C-alpha positions in Angstrom: 94.6 89.7 113.8 93.0 86.5 115.1 93.2 83.8 112.4 89.9 82.1 113.3 88.0 85.3 112.9 89.6 86.1 109.5 89.2 82.5 108.4 85.5 82.5 109.3 85.0 85.8 107.3 87.0 84.8 104.2 85.9 81.2 103.9 82.3 82.3 103.5 82.9 84.7 100.7 82.0 83.7 97.1 84.9 83.8 94.7 84.1 87.2 93.2 84.0 88.8 96.7 87.3 87.1 97.6 88.8 88.7 94.5 87.4 92.1 95.5 88.8 91.8 99.0 92.1 90.5 97.7 92.5 93.4 95.3 91.8 95.9 98.2 94.3 94.1 100.4 96.8 94.0 97.6 96.4 97.8 97.0 96.9 98.4 100.7 100.1 96.3 100.6 101.3 98.0 97.5 100.7 101.5 98.9 102.5 100.6 102.2 105.5 99.1 100.5 105.8 101.7 97.8 106.0 104.3 100.6 108.9 102.3 102.0 110.7 102.5 98.7 109.7 99.3 97.0 108.8 99.2 93.4 105.5 98.0 92.2 107.3 95.0 90.6 108.8 94.1 93.9 105.4 94.3 95.6 103.9 92.0 93.0 106.8 89.6 93.5 106.3 89.7 97.2 102.5 89.0 96.8 103.4 86.0 94.7 105.8 84.8 97.4 103.0 85.2 100.0 100.6 83.3 97.8 103.2 80.6 97.2 103.8 80.3 101.0 100.1 80.0 101.7 99.3 77.6 98.9 102.2 75.4 99.8 101.4 75.2 103.5 99.2 72.2 103.0 100.9 70.9 99.8 97.5 71.4 98.0 97.3 73.5 94.9 93.7 74.4 94.9 92.2 75.9 91.8 90.8 78.7 93.9 94.3 79.7 95.1 95.5 79.8 91.5 92.6 81.9 90.3 92.9 84.3 93.3 96.6 84.9 92.6 96.1 85.6 88.9 93.0 87.8 89.4 94.3 89.7 92.4 97.8 90.5 91.1 97.1 90.4 87.3 100.1 88.0 86.9 99.7 85.6 84.0 100.5 82.0 85.0 99.3 78.7 83.8 98.4 75.9 86.2 101.8 74.2 85.7 103.7 77.4 86.6 101.6 77.7 89.7 102.3 74.2 90.7 106.0 74.8 90.2 105.8 78.0 92.4 104.4 76.1 95.4 106.8 73.3 95.1 109.0 73.2 98.3 107.1 76.2 99.7 106.7 74.4 103.0 110.5 73.9 103.6 112.1 75.9 106.4 114.5 77.4 103.9 111.6 79.3 102.4 109.3 79.7 105.4 112.0 81.2 107.7 113.0 84.0 105.4 109.4 84.9 104.5 108.6 85.0 108.2 111.5 87.4 108.8 110.4 89.6 105.9 106.8 89.8 107.2 108.2 90.6 110.7 110.3 93.4 109.3 107.3 95.3 107.8 105.6 98.2 109.5 102.2 97.5 111.0 100.1 98.5 108.1 102.1 96.5 105.5 102.3 93.5 107.9 98.5 93.5 108.4 98.0 93.7 104.6 100.4 90.8 104.1 98.7 88.7 106.7 95.3 89.4 105.2 96.5 88.3 101.8 98.0 85.1 103.3 94.7 84.5 105.2 92.8 84.9 102.0 94.9 82.3 100.2 94.8 80.0 103.2 91.0 80.1 103.2 90.6 79.9 99.4 89.8 76.2 99.3 87.4 76.3 102.3 89.4 73.9 104.3 92.0 75.2 106.8 94.4 72.7 108.0 96.4 72.8 111.2 99.6 73.4 109.2 97.9 76.5 107.6 96.8 77.8 111.0 100.4 77.3 112.4 101.8 79.1 109.4 99.6 82.1 109.9 100.3 82.2 113.6 104.0 82.1 112.9 103.8 84.9 110.5 101.7 87.0 112.9 104.0 86.5 115.9 
């Protein structure tokens, strides 16, 4: 999955279409991980960790990222809780284990996880070099 292609596609979508795409990707991730023995709660927690990783990549907590997370997963957070979630999300102690988890997934689950990360990275319409580097690291 080439990040530039995904970023171009996702950045142009209006919010409601991002939510629609996000829900489909989340369903795909859920289906893949449930088949591997994960519970739906564990899948939701993993999706939150992916959103945290993506939102924290540029240390910017965009309103769009917050809205996408709550609307895609159905998790109820307030803005303060979201800001607390992304705190320290760029540190290697968080990024490294998340990278290993993504790498351990089968192809279908990994593609869904990467698509979800890309959606969050593109949420604020500005993709930084740090965000590109994060996606490329997760994909490798």
